[in-house]
C-alpha positions, 0 to 999 in steps of 0.5 A: 519542554515546549513544543512549537505551535501546531500548524494552522488549518489550511485553506481549502485550496492549499488543502486540496493542493496538499492532498493532490501532491500526497496522492501523487507521491503515493501513486508512484509508490503503489504503482512501483509495488503493484507493477511487479505482480502483473509482470509475474508471468514474465519474471517466472519465465525469464529468470526460470523461478518458481512461485516461492521465488516470485513470492520472495521477490514480492515480499522482499519489498515489504519485509525491507519496508517493515525493517526500515519502519522500525528504524525510522520510528526511532528518529522520524519525530525529530525532524520536519515532516517535509524534509523527511518526505523529500529525502525518502522520496529521493532515495525511493526514486533512485532505488526504482531506477536501480530496479530497471538496471538490474541484470539478474534475479539476485540484483533485482531482489536487492533493488526491490528491497531498497525500494521497499525500505524507502517507499514503505516509510514514505507511505507512512509519512504521507498519511502522517502529514495528512493526519497532522494537517487535516481535521479528523472530521474530514480525514475520511475524505482525505484518506479516500483522496490519497487512496485514489492513488491506488485507482490511478495506478491501476488505471494509468500506472500499471497498464502503462507499465505493462504496455511499455513492457510489451511494446519495448519488449523489456520488463525494465521499461515500467521502472524507468517510466516510474523513476522519471515520473517520481523525479518530476513529482519530487521537484514539484513537492519541494514547493508544494509541501508545507513545513511541519515541525510542531511535533519536534521537541525543543531538545532532541531525544537520544536513541535510548529515549527514542527507543523508550518512546517506541515502547510507550507507543506499543504499550498503549492498548489502543495502539496495539489493537490498531496495529493488530487490525492493520495486520489482519487487513493485510492478511485478508488481501495480500495472501491473494493479490500477488498471484492474481495475474499469474492465476488469470494468465495460466489457469483462466487462460487470459493472455498477458497482452489483455491484463492491462485492460483488467487493471484499467477497468478495475482502477477506473471503478475505484477512482470513483468508489474511493472518494465515495467511500471516504465521504460515506465513512465520514457521514455514517461512521468509519466502523459501519462502512468498514464492516459493510464493505468488508462483508461484500469483499468476501464475495470476490475473494472467494470467486476469484480464487475459485475461477475457472476459464471464462471470457475476458468480460467476465474476468473484468467484471469480477476483478472490478468488484475485487478492486472496488471492495477489497481495496475499498475497505482499506479507506475506512480501515486506514482512517481508523488506524491513523486516527487511533494514535495519540497526537504527540506520538503520531509520527512514531506510531505511523512509522511502526504502523507502516512497519507492521503493514509491510511486514504483514504484507510480506508474511501474507505473500509468503503464506500464499506462496507456501500454499500455492504450488505449480502443476506440471502443466504450469497451472497454479494449484490450491489457490482456493485455500488462499481465498479461505485464509483471506476470508478468515482474516476478514472476519477477524478484522470486522470484529476487531474494528469495533475495539479501536478507539478514535482520537482527534 
């Protein structure tokens, strides 16, 4: 069967516009996911829930994203990438607004699951579009640019959400803010995103053939190694991340009102470091840069999970290091995983990868929640054990990254 022609290389201006739009979409998705964690102290008090229930609130987003990724893998390569992104982003916007309207813990759990289902697949399609349209030689910079959305979300999105929640005296404000912003970006994306159809077959696969294609993708040894690498990267971070704000608030003694400053400083640092790490990955090799950054990242992982009451400036310094290196290792890591897929199966692989990524994040959150407990005083206990688990996963990922082969 004849395939449509592959898209021609974009001009520098169009490439930059594409990356900014993809980063904008990724920004709202990441901010929507991240804003839950610093709101943890409020949710635990408002809904009278324990760390395990809060862990479920966080992981529901990722588990639904994992399931949606598996379902999307059956059909995602049958449609124009642009249409898929616009549909998913529209549904994600509605789900985010539904979070802000949730009247209780149960309804919020459902709304978070819906936001995760659409947002998780959306994230996969963002990187699929980048891989389809950006040459491998510049994919490190492209990944760093898209990953800068994490920085912007921590500089602007999360602090803004926390400040709105504090000023308006309601946790609902961040979700209304993100839902409105997503609607504006959605309207702009219709005119900026290019149509990509070269992967669409002249005759669509039926579901049985699509399922067989998933099996084919999963049987490819290089894909297996890349998916295992993604699993380890998630385990090495999301065992620790969901409980950082709660731990800093109740164990370290930093007031809730000061949390935005921590995210602001961390995001500002990663805004500069993300593109730098992307350029270094393209210049010196993605494996080398990943191993160097991952090695350094183990320091803040251990420090933050053993942290005792200290001043706000010291907490900010530690969290800046955490943001720069723990999130920074994902830039060369994601570039390697994205480039590991056979081009004709990239959409299917990236949907499966998103499913694995989100599922591993959810499992990591539950592992952290199972280890952490709350003392009668309200403080979290056994958080240091979570740090050791994260370091162990980091070491395994550093070994495995050398086994994944990069495609063009």
